[in-house]
N, C-alpha and C positions, 0 to 999 in steps of 0.2 A: 564522611564515606564520599572518596573519587568515584565518581561516574564514568560507564565506559560508554555514555553515549555524552557528546559534546552541542549543545544548541546556539544557535547565533538567531537571534530575532532582525530583522530590518525591514521596512516598507510592511509591516503585518506579515512577514511569511518567516516561519522556523524552518532553519535548514539543521536539520539533526544527522549528526555524523558518526556511527559507530567508532568507537577505537579500541580494539582487542586484540592487540597483535600476538600472533603474526599474520593469522587469518580471519580477524573478526569473527571468530566462532560463536554461536549461541549458547553461551552455557546457563543452566537455570539462573545464577545471579545477574547475566545479563538481561535476560527475558524478564525476570523481576523487576530492574530498574527501566526495562522499557514501560512494562505496566504501570508503575508510578510516572514515569514523564508522561504517559498519555494522559494521565489523572490533570498532571498539570495543564497540558497544552489546551485539554478540553475546556479549563476555567478559566483560561487566559485570554480575555477579550481582545487583547491587542494581536493575536495570531487569529487568522482568517484561512490560511492554509499552510502545508509541512512540506517540506522537501526531504527525503531520507536516502541517504546516501553511504560509501563507504570511506574507510580512511586508506590511505595508499592503495596497493594495487588490486585490492580487495572490497567487493560490495560486503558478500556474509557468504564465507567457503561453507557452510553448513553448520548442525550442533556440535557441541565440546564431546569429541566421541570417546574422551578417554573418563565421561562421566557414566559412559552405557556398560563399562566394566563393572559398575556397583550396583547396577540395577536387577532385582530380581523382576520376574514376568508382568506382577501385579504394580510394581512401581513403573514399570515401563508404560504399562497402560494409564498410569495417575498420568505421567508426566507428557503423554499422546493428548490426553484430555486438557490438560491445562494448557498445553503448547496450542490445543486447537481453540482453545476459548479466547485466548490471548489475539489469535491471528482473526477470530471472527469479531471480534474489537474492533481490531482494524479496519476490517472490510466493512463495518457498519458505523464506523467514525463519523461522527457529524461536521469535520472539517474534512475538507480535502486534502488526500496524502500521496503526492507524486515520490514513487521510488526512481532515484536516479543510478541505476546500474552503473557502476563505474568500472567493476572487474568481474573476477569469478562470482559467481552466482549459483551456490551449488547446495542441494539439499534443503533445511530448513530455511535457508537464506532466498531459495527461489520460493519456498512456500510462504516465506514474509514477503516476498514483492508480488507475488499473486493476489494477497489479500489487500494490497494498496489499491487504490482506485485506478490510478495512472501509472503507465510503467514506460520510461526511456532508458534507453542503452548504449553503452558505447560499443563503437563497432566491434572493440578489442573484446569484450566482456564474455564470459563464458557461461552457459546455464545450462543446468541440468540435474533430475533427479538421481544420483548415483547410490540410493540407497540397497540396492539389489546386489552390488558389488561388496557390502557388508553381511549379507545375509539377512537384510531387513527391508522392510517397506517403509514408503514416506509415512509420517505419524502427524505431521502437524496440518493436514487438510490437502497436501498433494496431490494425491488419487481422487480427489472430488473437484479442486479447482480447475489444474490443467486441462481435464478434459472439456469443460465448460469453456475454456480460452480458446483451445486448438482442435476441438473435436477428440470423438474416442479412439478413433483408430490412432492418429498421430500422439495422442496422448499414452497410449498403450504401449507404442513404438518405444516412446523414449523411456519410459518408466522401465520396460522388462529389459532393455539394453544397456540402461544409464548413459547413454549417449549424450554427450554435450555438445551445445550449439553454440555459435556466434551470435553475435549481435543482428546481423543482417537475416541470418536465417529466423532467428525470433522475431523478427519483424514481418518476414516473409508468410509466416504461420498463424500471424497474430498473438504472439504471446507479448509481444510490447509494442506500443503506439507510435513510438519513434526512435531513431537510431543516430548519432550525432561521432563525430573525435572525442576521444576522452577528453582532451583539452577543452573542447566547447561543451560537453554532456553539462554539467552543472550549472552554468549558466544558462542555457536552453530550458534547464527544468525551472530555475527561478523565475524566467521570462514567462512561462506558463502560468508559475504559482500567482504573479503579481498581475496578470491580466485577470486571474479568477478571483482575486481581493478586490477588485472593481465592482463587483456583484454583491448583491445585498447579503450578510451573514444569514439572514433567515431564510431565504429563498435557497442558498446553498445546501443549509441541512434540507430543506425538505425536499429538494431534487436529488440529492444523497440517497435519503431515505427511500424516496419511489424508485430509484435506479435499484437498488438493494432488493427491494421490495420483486423485481422482474426475475430474481433467481431464488427467491423464498418463497413465492405466491404462485398461484395460477394467474391466466391471464384475465379472466372476471375480477379475482379478487385484488389482483393488482391495479386494475382499472378503478375499481372500487374506493383502494384506497389513495389512487392519484386524484380523483375529483375530490377528495374530503383534504387534501394537502392544498389543491388548487383554491377551495374555497379557503383554509387558513390564509394563503398567500394573500389574499383581499381583503383580509384585516388587519393587514400591516401598512404602517406607515409608508413603509418603501415602494409598496404598490402603488401608492397614491403619487409619489415621488417620482417613481418610473414613468407611468402613465404621463404624468403634466410634463417632464422631461422631453418625452417624445413629441406630444403636441405642441412644444414651444422649440424644438428642434435647437435642444440645448443637452450635453451630459447630465446624466444624472448623479446627485451628491445623496448617497444613499446613508441612511443613519443606523443600520443593521435594528430596525426595530419593527 
């Protein structure tokens, strides 16, 4: 079966590109393929970081609206829960995922991007949650993640007005971490991913888990888990190599163990 996700792996970075013309919509089939792809990438020891982007002028312009005409309310709720679970997995994925938002990033597309660990956007990108224009609300975690990223007031404004914002405004309000011209975006995302791959895969996982805990747990419990993971890091070969390299003033050669 042909997939709507193209994968290229080089220098331990997997560049994952959605290809579902004309707008890279997230149909249920596309989401199922993404779930299986995550299984493959998680189990591939040659991949330490992931860049996720879109083909053509779109990142992901939303869900496949045609599918909505076939859903009863109970089915819609089940679809929402399934999408939430998938995006929760993205957010808690043990390998860093960088969204390279190359174009329109709307609805489910923005909800997916917000579940990634880091977001870069093209200046020309358009980001928004337009679900209220359809008589709906965001259903894949958008009402929960957007306030955490940009604050409750701004998130409420964007959701209630269905306003689309450009890359520069997304950077200003904290929705993305950096903005580049479209022709430079993917190269910059790959550059960041390659810098990340120089670290130990073990400590990348432990750090991602700890950061994820910051939004899932209270401060005391989050710090308790951080201390445990700090101890886990001390038990690794890579910790010994990292400390030795520092003392010997050389670049560490991590074995991901």
